[in-house]
PDB file of N, CA, C, O and CB in Angstrom:
ATOM      1  N   MET A   1     101.374  99.791 101.547  1.00  0.00           N
ATOM      2  CA  MET A   1     100.236 100.264 101.438  1.00  0.00           C
ATOM      3  C   MET A   1      99.121  99.235  99.846  1.00  0.00           C
ATOM      4  O   MET A   1      99.817  98.294  99.462  1.00  0.00           O
ATOM      5  CB  MET A   1     100.696 102.075 101.247  1.00  0.00           C
ATOM      6  N   SER A   2      98.297  99.277  99.368  1.00  0.00           N
ATOM      7  CA  SER A   2      97.704  99.209  98.670  1.00  0.00           C
ATOM      8  C   SER A   2      97.552  99.134  96.951  1.00  0.00           C
ATOM      9  O   SER A   2      96.990  99.737  96.037  1.00  0.00           O
ATOM     10  CB  SER A   2      97.411  99.743  99.183  1.00  0.00           C
ATOM     11  N   SER A   3      98.184  98.317  97.109  1.00  0.00           N
ATOM     12  CA  SER A   3      98.391  98.156  94.925  1.00  0.00           C
ATOM     13  C   SER A   3      97.448  98.077  94.062  1.00  0.00           C
ATOM     14  O   SER A   3      98.039  98.604  93.119  1.00  0.00           O
ATOM     15  CB  SER A   3      99.037  96.802  94.249  1.00  0.00           C
ATOM     16  N   LYS A   4      96.138  97.748  93.547  1.00  0.00           N
ATOM     17  CA  LYS A   4      94.889  97.771  93.042  1.00  0.00           C
ATOM     18  C   LYS A   4      94.252  98.575  93.430  1.00  0.00           C
ATOM     19  O   LYS A   4      94.185  99.009  94.579  1.00  0.00           O
ATOM     20  CB  LYS A   4      94.281  96.881  93.121  1.00  0.00           C
ATOM     21  N   ALA A   5      93.595  98.935  92.345  1.00  0.00           N
ATOM     22  CA  ALA A   5      92.044  99.810  92.560  1.00  0.00           C
ATOM     23  C   ALA A   5      90.825  98.965  91.469  1.00  0.00           C
ATOM     24  O   ALA A   5      90.830  98.296  90.436  1.00  0.00           O
ATOM     25  CB  ALA A   5      92.272 101.902  91.886  1.00  0.00           C
ATOM     26  N   CYS A   6      89.877  99.486  92.437  1.00  0.00           N
ATOM     27  CA  CYS A   6      88.515  98.707  91.469  1.00  0.00           C
ATOM     28  C   CYS A   6      88.153  99.665  90.312  1.00  0.00           C
ATOM     29  O   CYS A   6      88.296 100.881  90.188  1.00  0.00           O
ATOM     30  CB  CYS A   6      86.872  98.461  92.469  1.00  0.00           C
ATOM     31  N   LYS A   7      87.635  98.711  89.503  1.00  0.00           N
ATOM     32  CA  LYS A   7      87.670  99.896  87.584  1.00  0.00           C
ATOM     33  C   LYS A   7      86.503  99.989  88.074  1.00  0.00           C
ATOM     34  O   LYS A   7      85.648 100.154  87.204  1.00  0.00           O
ATOM     35  CB  LYS A   7      87.879  99.223  85.420  1.00  0.00           C
ATOM     36  N   ALA A   8      85.958  99.935  89.554  1.00  0.00           N
ATOM     37  CA  ALA A   8      84.242 100.447  89.863  1.00  0.00           C
ATOM     38  C   ALA A   8      84.339 101.332  90.113  1.00  0.00           C
ATOM     39  O   ALA A   8      84.407 102.412  89.525  1.00  0.00           O
ATOM     40  CB  ALA A   8      83.299  99.992  90.817  1.00  0.00           C
ATOM     41  N   CYS A   9      84.381 100.768  91.775  1.00  0.00           N
ATOM     42  CA  CYS A   9      84.530 102.237  93.002  1.00  0.00           C
ATOM     43  C   CYS A   9      86.114 103.469  93.199  1.00  0.00           C
ATOM     44  O   CYS A   9      86.579 104.562  93.522  1.00  0.00           O
ATOM     45  CB  CYS A   9      84.469 101.289  94.842  1.00  0.00           C
ATOM     46  N   HIS A  10      86.296 102.043  92.655  1.00  0.00           N
ATOM     47  CA  HIS A  10      87.848 103.349  92.499  1.00  0.00           C
ATOM     48  C   HIS A  10      88.643 102.506  94.492  1.00  0.00           C
ATOM     49  O   HIS A  10      89.811 102.381  94.862  1.00  0.00           O
ATOM     50  CB  HIS A  10      86.859 106.421  92.700  1.00  0.00           C
ATOM     51  N   LEU A  11      87.579 102.221  95.072  1.00  0.00           N
ATOM     52  CA  LEU A  11      88.426 101.376  96.648  1.00  0.00           C
ATOM     53  C   LEU A  11      89.561 100.838  96.132  1.00  0.00           C
ATOM     54  O   LEU A  11      89.423 100.396  94.992  1.00  0.00           O
ATOM     55  CB  LEU A  11      87.546  99.890  97.528  1.00  0.00           C
ATOM     56  N   LEU A  12      90.884 100.715  96.727  1.00  0.00           N
ATOM     57  CA  LEU A  12      92.042 100.833  96.684  1.00  0.00           C
ATOM     58  C   LEU A  12      92.390  99.757  97.482  1.00  0.00           C
ATOM     59  O   LEU A  12      92.202 100.121  98.642  1.00  0.00           O
ATOM     60  CB  LEU A  12      92.483 102.028  96.979  1.00  0.00           C
ATOM     61  N   SER A  13      92.934  98.246  97.450  1.00  0.00           N
ATOM     62  CA  SER A  13      93.476  97.027  98.225  1.00  0.00           C
ATOM     63  C   SER A  13      94.311  96.067  97.148  1.00  0.00           C
ATOM     64  O   SER A  13      94.882  96.124  96.058  1.00  0.00           O
ATOM     65  CB  SER A  13      92.134  96.136  98.958  1.00  0.00           C
ATOM     66  N   ASP A  14      93.961  95.105  98.272  1.00  0.00           N
ATOM     67  CA  ASP A  14      95.432  94.284  97.616  1.00  0.00           C
ATOM     68  C   ASP A  14      94.333  92.814  96.741  1.00  0.00           C
ATOM     69  O   ASP A  14      94.454  91.724  96.182  1.00  0.00           O
ATOM     70  CB  ASP A  14      97.006  93.444  99.501  1.00  0.00           C
ATOM     71  N   GLU A  15      93.989  93.156  96.888  1.00  0.00           N
ATOM     72  CA  GLU A  15      92.641  91.630  96.345  1.00  0.00           C
ATOM     73  C   GLU A  15      92.938  91.633  94.687  1.00  0.00           C
ATOM     74  O   GLU A  15      93.033  92.757  94.194  1.00  0.00           O
ATOM     75  CB  GLU A  15      90.241  92.157  96.672  1.00  0.00           C
ATOM     76  N   LEU A  16      93.059  90.731  93.974  1.00  0.00           N
ATOM     77  CA  LEU A  16      92.181  90.545  93.010  1.00  0.00           C
ATOM     78  C   LEU A  16      89.875  90.878  92.438  1.00  0.00           C
ATOM     79  O   LEU A  16      89.084  91.020  91.506  1.00  0.00           O
ATOM     80  CB  LEU A  16      92.679  89.256  93.192  1.00  0.00           C
ATOM     81  N   SER A  17      89.972  90.831  93.363  1.00  0.00           N
ATOM     82  CA  SER A  17      88.202  92.126  92.967  1.00  0.00           C
ATOM     83  C   SER A  17      87.765  92.682  94.453  1.00  0.00           C
ATOM     84  O   SER A  17      87.787  92.436  95.659  1.00  0.00           O
ATOM     85  CB  SER A  17      86.184  90.927  92.182  1.00  0.00           C
ATOM     86  N   CYS A  18      87.424  93.457  93.619  1.00  0.00           N
ATOM     87  CA  CYS A  18      86.891  94.703  95.071  1.00  0.00           C
ATOM     88  C   CYS A  18      86.255  94.110  96.361  1.00  0.00           C
ATOM     89  O   CYS A  18      86.343  92.884  96.307  1.00  0.00           O
ATOM     90  CB  CYS A  18      85.493  95.867  94.553  1.00  0.00           C
ATOM     91  N   PRO A  19      86.005  94.284  96.831  1.00  0.00           N
ATOM     92  CA  PRO A  19      85.863  93.648  98.647  1.00  0.00           C
ATOM     93  C   PRO A  19      84.264  94.700  98.654  1.00  0.00           C
ATOM     94  O   PRO A  19      83.157  94.542  99.168  1.00  0.00           O
ATOM     95  CB  PRO A  19      87.762  94.410 100.353  1.00  0.00           C
ATOM     96  N   ASN A  20      84.977  95.919  97.681  1.00  0.00           N
ATOM     97  CA  ASN A  20      83.447  96.960  98.149  1.00  0.00           C
ATOM     98  C   ASN A  20      82.119  96.255  97.297  1.00  0.00           C
ATOM     99  O   ASN A  20      81.130  95.947  97.962  1.00  0.00           O
ATOM    100  CB  ASN A  20      83.620  99.055  97.443  1.00  0.00           C
ATOM    101  N   CYS A  21      82.123  96.037  95.985  1.00  0.00           N
ATOM    102  CA  CYS A  21      81.883  96.264  95.129  1.00  0.00           C
ATOM    103  C   CYS A  21      82.172  94.518  94.333  1.00  0.00           C
ATOM    104  O   CYS A  21      81.837  94.382  93.156  1.00  0.00           O
ATOM    105  CB  CYS A  21      82.567  97.591  94.867  1.00  0.00           C
ATOM    106  N   GLY A  22      82.646  93.600  94.917  1.00  0.00           N
ATOM    107  CA  GLY A  22      83.124  92.471  93.593  1.00  0.00           C
ATOM    108  C   GLY A  22      83.413  92.819  91.769  1.00  0.00           C
ATOM    109  O   GLY A  22      83.608  91.968  90.901  1.00  0.00           O
ATOM    110  N   GLN A  23      83.362  94.248  91.598  1.00  0.00           N
ATOM    111  CA  GLN A  23      84.250  94.031  90.097  1.00  0.00           C
ATOM    112  C   GLN A  23      86.052  93.879  89.858  1.00  0.00           C
ATOM    113  O   GLN A  23      87.074  94.161  90.483  1.00  0.00           O
ATOM    114  CB  GLN A  23      83.882  95.442  89.225  1.00  0.00           C
ATOM    115  N   ALA A  24      85.761  93.402  88.860  1.00  0.00           N
ATOM    116  CA  ALA A  24      87.259  93.460  88.755  1.00  0.00           C
ATOM    117  C   ALA A  24      88.683  94.595  89.632  1.00  0.00           C
ATOM    118  O   ALA A  24      88.252  95.540  90.293  1.00  0.00           O
ATOM    119  CB  ALA A  24      87.240  93.733  87.278  1.00  0.00           C
ATOM    120  N   THR A  25      90.129  94.419  89.568  1.00  0.00           N
ATOM    121  CA  THR A  25      90.814  95.754  90.760  1.00  0.00           C
ATOM    122  C   THR A  25      91.854  95.908  89.011  1.00  0.00           C
ATOM    123  O   THR A  25      91.813  95.194  88.009  1.00  0.00           O
ATOM    124  CB  THR A  25      92.109  95.007  93.130  1.00  0.00           C
ATOM    125  N   SER A  26      92.901  97.494  89.411  1.00  0.00           N
ATOM    126  CA  SER A  26      93.356  96.953  87.686  1.00  0.00           C
ATOM    127  C   SER A  26      95.026  97.884  88.720  1.00  0.00           C
ATOM    128  O   SER A  26      94.918  98.927  89.364  1.00  0.00           O
ATOM    129  CB  SER A  26      92.101  98.096  85.373  1.00  0.00           C
ATOM    130  N   LYS A  27      96.487  96.986  88.522  1.00  0.00           N
ATOM    131  CA  LYS A  27      97.126  97.698  89.050  1.00  0.00           C
ATOM    132  C   LYS A  27      97.456  99.251  89.085  1.00  0.00           C
ATOM    133  O   LYS A  27      97.963  99.987  89.931  1.00  0.00           O
ATOM    134  CB  LYS A  27      97.773  97.175  88.889  1.00  0.00           C
ATOM    135  N   ASN A  28      96.920  99.446  87.728  1.00  0.00           N
ATOM    136  CA  ASN A  28      96.972 101.187  86.800  1.00  0.00           C
ATOM    137  C   ASN A  28      95.869 101.904  87.300  1.00  0.00           C
ATOM    138  O   ASN A  28      94.704 102.096  86.951  1.00  0.00           O
ATOM    139  CB  ASN A  28      96.703 101.207  84.861  1.00  0.00           C
ATOM    140  N   TRP A  29      96.699 102.282  88.348  1.00  0.00           N
ATOM    141  CA  TRP A  29      95.882 103.380  88.747  1.00  0.00           C
ATOM    142  C   TRP A  29      96.681 104.967  89.101  1.00  0.00           C
ATOM    143  O   TRP A  29      97.873 104.852  89.387  1.00  0.00           O
ATOM    144  CB  TRP A  29      95.128 102.791  90.049  1.00  0.00           C
ATOM    145  N   SER A  30      96.117 106.405  89.100  1.00  0.00           N
ATOM    146  CA  SER A  30      96.909 106.971  89.502  1.00  0.00           C
ATOM    147  C   SER A  30      96.431 107.683  90.938  1.00  0.00           C
ATOM    148  O   SER A  30      95.761 106.867  91.572  1.00  0.00           O
ATOM    149  CB  SER A  30      97.309 107.683  88.468  1.00  0.00           C
ATOM    150  N   GLY A  31      96.580 109.042  91.692  1.00  0.00           N
ATOM    151  CA  GLY A  31      96.130 109.223  92.457  1.00  0.00           C
ATOM    152  C   GLY A  31      94.894 108.969  94.292  1.00  0.00           C
ATOM    153  O   GLY A  31      93.785 108.628  94.703  1.00  0.00           O
ATOM    154  N   MET A  32      95.684 109.260  94.526  1.00  0.00           N
ATOM    155  CA  MET A  32      94.398 108.585  96.048  1.00  0.00           C
ATOM    156  C   MET A  32      93.781 109.749  96.565  1.00  0.00           C
ATOM    157  O   MET A  32      94.109 110.924  96.394  1.00  0.00           O
ATOM    158  CB  MET A  32      95.236 107.732  97.748  1.00  0.00           C
ATOM    159  N   LEU A  33      92.935 109.319  97.157  1.00  0.00           N
ATOM    160  CA  LEU A  33      92.034 110.130  98.082  1.00  0.00           C
ATOM    161  C   LEU A  33      91.178 109.411  99.573  1.00  0.00           C
ATOM    162  O   LEU A  33      89.984 109.109  99.583  1.00  0.00           O
ATOM    163  CB  LEU A  33      90.893 110.658  97.020  1.00  0.00           C
ATOM    164  N   THR A  34      91.809 109.306 100.348  1.00  0.00           N
ATOM    165  CA  THR A  34      91.387 109.258 101.699  1.00  0.00           C
ATOM    166  C   THR A  34      90.109 109.613 102.548  1.00  0.00           C
ATOM    167  O   THR A  34      90.086 110.284 103.579  1.00  0.00           O
ATOM    168  CB  THR A  34      92.140 109.838 102.131  1.00  0.00           C
ATOM    169  N   VAL A  35      88.838 108.902 101.769  1.00  0.00           N
ATOM    170  CA  VAL A  35      87.373 109.403 102.409  1.00  0.00           C
ATOM    171  C   VAL A  35      86.820 108.755 104.419  1.00  0.00           C
ATOM    172  O   VAL A  35      86.841 107.668 104.997  1.00  0.00           O
ATOM    173  CB  VAL A  35      86.010 108.528 100.972  1.00  0.00           C
ATOM    174  N   LEU A  36      86.541 109.714 104.677  1.00  0.00           N
ATOM    175  CA  LEU A  36      86.561 109.503 106.698  1.00  0.00           C
ATOM    176  C   LEU A  36      85.005 109.127 106.796  1.00  0.00           C
ATOM    177  O   LEU A  36      84.305 108.293 107.371  1.00  0.00           O
ATOM    178  CB  LEU A  36      86.983 111.421 107.988  1.00  0.00           C
ATOM    179  N   ASP A  37      84.860 110.163 105.951  1.00  0.00           N
ATOM    180  CA  ASP A  37      83.179 110.691 106.009  1.00  0.00           C
ATOM    181  C   ASP A  37      82.800 111.395 105.031  1.00  0.00           C
ATOM    182  O   ASP A  37      83.234 112.533 104.851  1.00  0.00           O
ATOM    183  CB  ASP A  37      82.755 111.582 107.143  1.00  0.00           C
ATOM    184  N   PRO A  38      81.943 110.829 104.261  1.00  0.00           N
ATOM    185  CA  PRO A  38      81.726 110.361 102.840  1.00  0.00           C
ATOM    186  C   PRO A  38      80.723 111.429 102.954  1.00  0.00           C
ATOM    187  O   PRO A  38      81.053 112.580 102.666  1.00  0.00           O
ATOM    188  CB  PRO A  38      81.292 108.672 102.379  1.00  0.00           C
ATOM    189  N   ALA A  39      79.223 111.091 103.446  1.00  0.00           N
ATOM    190  CA  ALA A  39      78.141 112.794 103.330  1.00  0.00           C
ATOM    191  C   ALA A  39      78.558 113.438 104.259  1.00  0.00           C
ATOM    192  O   ALA A  39      77.728 113.685 105.134  1.00  0.00           O
ATOM    193  CB  ALA A  39      76.335 112.856 103.583  1.00  0.00           C
ATOM    194  N   GLN A  40      80.315 114.089 104.499  1.00  0.00           N
ATOM    195  CA  GLN A  40      80.736 116.074 104.035  1.00  0.00           C
ATOM    196  C   GLN A  40      81.796 115.830 103.806  1.00  0.00           C
ATOM    197  O   GLN A  40      82.565 116.252 104.671  1.00  0.00           O
ATOM    198  CB  GLN A  40      80.731 117.564 105.182  1.00  0.00           C
ATOM    199  N   SER A  41      82.246 115.326 103.019  1.00  0.00           N
ATOM    200  CA  SER A  41      83.336 114.966 101.407  1.00  0.00           C
ATOM    201  C   SER A  41      82.351 115.805  99.932  1.00  0.00           C
ATOM    202  O   SER A  41      81.462 115.332  99.225  1.00  0.00           O
ATOM    203  CB  SER A  41      83.391 112.447 100.963  1.00  0.00           C
ATOM    204  N   GLU A  42      82.927 117.027  99.927  1.00  0.00           N
ATOM    205  CA  GLU A  42      82.475 117.316  98.266  1.00  0.00           C
ATOM    206  C   GLU A  42      83.128 115.945  97.301  1.00  0.00           C
ATOM    207  O   GLU A  42      82.491 115.028  96.783  1.00  0.00           O
ATOM    208  CB  GLU A  42      83.355 119.107  97.594  1.00  0.00           C
ATOM    209  N   LEU A  43      84.018 116.097  97.294  1.00  0.00           N
ATOM    210  CA  LEU A  43      84.689 114.477  96.991  1.00  0.00           C
ATOM    211  C   LEU A  43      84.245 113.705  96.641  1.00  0.00           C
ATOM    212  O   LEU A  43      83.876 113.468  95.491  1.00  0.00           O
ATOM    213  CB  LEU A  43      85.116 113.758  97.729  1.00  0.00           C
ATOM    214  N   ALA A  44      84.145 112.914  97.872  1.00  0.00           N
ATOM    215  CA  ALA A  44      83.298 112.004  97.934  1.00  0.00           C
ATOM    216  C   ALA A  44      81.905 111.816  97.497  1.00  0.00           C
ATOM    217  O   ALA A  44      81.657 110.689  97.071  1.00  0.00           O
ATOM    218  CB  ALA A  44      83.333 111.855  98.852  1.00  0.00           C
ATOM    219  N   GLN A  45      80.859 112.738  97.507  1.00  0.00           N
ATOM    220  CA  GLN A  45      79.979 113.256  96.621  1.00  0.00           C
ATOM    221  C   GLN A  45      79.822 113.002  95.593  1.00  0.00           C
ATOM    222  O   GLN A  45      79.068 112.168  95.092  1.00  0.00           O
ATOM    223  CB  GLN A  45      80.005 114.132  96.495  1.00  0.00           C
ATOM    224  N   ALA A  46      81.168 114.339  94.736  1.00  0.00           N
ATOM    225  CA  ALA A  46      81.268 114.457  93.345  1.00  0.00           C
ATOM    226  C   ALA A  46      81.312 111.971  92.988  1.00  0.00           C
ATOM    227  O   ALA A  46      80.549 111.365  92.236  1.00  0.00           O
ATOM    228  CB  ALA A  46      83.338 115.882  92.896  1.00  0.00           C
ATOM    229  N   MET A  47      82.130 111.516  93.620  1.00  0.00           N
ATOM    230  CA  MET A  47      82.734 110.496  92.771  1.00  0.00           C
ATOM    231  C   MET A  47      81.505 109.602  93.333  1.00  0.00           C
ATOM    232  O   MET A  47      81.139 108.876  92.408  1.00  0.00           O
ATOM    233  CB  MET A  47      84.518 109.990  93.031  1.00  0.00           C
ATOM    234  N   ASN A  48      81.061 109.474  93.996  1.00  0.00           N
ATOM    235  CA  ASN A  48      79.369 108.882  94.265  1.00  0.00           C
ATOM    236  C   ASN A  48      80.617 107.335  95.032  1.00  0.00           C
ATOM    237  O   ASN A  48      80.907 106.207  94.636  1.00  0.00           O
ATOM    238  CB  ASN A  48      77.757 108.430  92.048  1.00  0.00           C
ATOM    239  N   ILE A  49      81.096 108.415  96.578  1.00  0.00           N
ATOM    240  CA  ILE A  49      81.045 107.425  97.816  1.00  0.00           C
ATOM    241  C   ILE A  49      80.869 107.139  98.165  1.00  0.00           C
ATOM    242  O   ILE A  49      81.278 107.761  99.146  1.00  0.00           O
ATOM    243  CB  ILE A  49      81.107 107.135  98.425  1.00  0.00           C
ATOM    244  N   GLN A  50      79.856 105.529  98.919  1.00  0.00           N
ATOM    245  CA  GLN A  50      79.587 106.280 100.289  1.00  0.00           C
ATOM    246  C   GLN A  50      79.826 105.349 100.773  1.00  0.00           C
ATOM    247  O   GLN A  50      78.841 104.612 100.735  1.00  0.00           O
ATOM    248  CB  GLN A  50      78.351 106.943 100.764  1.00  0.00           C
ATOM    249  N   LYS A  51      81.042 104.694 101.490  1.00  0.00           N
ATOM    250  CA  LYS A  51      81.767 103.845 102.799  1.00  0.00           C
ATOM    251  C   LYS A  51      82.384 105.415 103.010  1.00  0.00           C
ATOM    252  O   LYS A  51      81.858 106.455 102.610  1.00  0.00           O
ATOM    253  CB  LYS A  51      83.148 102.131 102.460  1.00  0.00           C
ATOM    254  N   PRO A  52      83.849 105.249 103.871  1.00  0.00           N
ATOM    255  CA  PRO A  52      84.687 105.524 104.579  1.00  0.00           C
ATOM    256  C   PRO A  52      85.942 104.020 103.687  1.00  0.00           C
ATOM    257  O   PRO A  52      85.606 102.872 103.395  1.00  0.00           O
ATOM    258  CB  PRO A  52      84.007 105.539 106.399  1.00  0.00           C
ATOM    259  N   GLY A  53      87.076 104.566 103.533  1.00  0.00           N
ATOM    260  CA  GLY A  53      88.278 103.749 102.964  1.00  0.00           C
ATOM    261  C   GLY A  53      88.946 105.213 101.797  1.00  0.00           C
ATOM    262  O   GLY A  53      88.532 106.366 101.671  1.00  0.00           O
ATOM    263  N   THR A  54      89.853 104.640 101.270  1.00  0.00           N
ATOM    264  CA  THR A  54      91.096 105.376 100.355  1.00  0.00           C
ATOM    265  C   THR A  54      90.557 103.998  98.966  1.00  0.00           C
ATOM    266  O   THR A  54      90.368 102.827  98.637  1.00  0.00           O
ATOM    267  CB  THR A  54      93.424 105.247 101.353  1.00  0.00           C
ATOM    268  N   TYR A  55      90.569 105.941  98.559  1.00  0.00           N
ATOM    269  CA  TYR A  55      90.901 105.491  96.514  1.00  0.00           C
ATOM    270  C   TYR A  55      91.323 106.282  95.741  1.00  0.00           C
ATOM    271  O   TYR A  55      91.526 107.488  95.887  1.00  0.00           O
ATOM    272  CB  TYR A  55      89.717 105.161  95.508  1.00  0.00           C
ATOM    273  N   ALA A  56      91.536 105.351  94.518  1.00  0.00           N
ATOM    274  CA  ALA A  56      92.489 105.884  93.381  1.00  0.00           C
ATOM    275  C   ALA A  56      91.304 107.457  92.543  1.00  0.00           C
ATOM    276  O   ALA A  56      90.081 107.362  92.439  1.00  0.00           O
ATOM    277  CB  ALA A  56      92.890 104.086  91.947  1.00  0.00           C
ATOM    278  N   LEU A  57      91.804 108.216  92.267  1.00  0.00           N
ATOM    279  CA  LEU A  57      91.350 109.198  91.532  1.00  0.00           C
ATOM    280  C   LEU A  57      90.630 109.347  90.121  1.00  0.00           C
ATOM    281  O   LEU A  57      89.639 109.964  89.730  1.00  0.00           O
ATOM    282  CB  LEU A  57      92.224 109.739  91.506  1.00  0.00           C
ATOM    283  N   LYS A  58      91.607 108.474  89.509  1.00  0.00           N
ATOM    284  CA  LYS A  58      92.226 107.954  87.742  1.00  0.00           C
ATOM    285  C   LYS A  58      91.768 106.054  88.136  1.00  0.00           C
ATOM    286  O   LYS A  58      91.370 105.824  89.278  1.00  0.00           O
ATOM    287  CB  LYS A  58      94.903 108.356  87.350  1.00  0.00           C
ATOM    288  N   VAL A  59      91.856 105.046  87.281  1.00  0.00           N
ATOM    289  CA  VAL A  59      91.889 103.755  87.431  1.00  0.00           C
ATOM    290  C   VAL A  59      91.364 103.874  85.737  1.00  0.00           C
ATOM    291  O   VAL A  59      90.544 104.472  85.041  1.00  0.00           O
ATOM    292  CB  VAL A  59      90.926 102.972  88.824  1.00  0.00           C
ATOM    293  N   ARG A  60      92.091 103.200  85.673  1.00  0.00           N
ATOM    294  CA  ARG A  60      92.573 102.355  83.546  1.00  0.00           C
ATOM    295  C   ARG A  60      92.418 100.937  84.018  1.00  0.00           C
ATOM    296  O   ARG A  60      92.578 100.003  83.232  1.00  0.00           O
ATOM    297  CB  ARG A  60      94.921 102.581  82.557  1.00  0.00           C
TER     298      ARG A  60
END
C-alpha cells in the first residue's frame, strides 16, 4: 500500500516527490479513492483528477 500522498494532486505513491506533478508528498493523509475512468467519475471531476490512479481524499 502506498504511504505518501501528493500535497497538490493527492496521488498516492511511495515517492518523496509526486510522480504525477513533481510536488512534495506527505505521510499525513486520510481517505482513499481509486479512479479507473476520470471522465466518467463525478468525484474525479470534482477533485480535478485527470489520470487513473489511487488518490487521498484529504492531505495535510
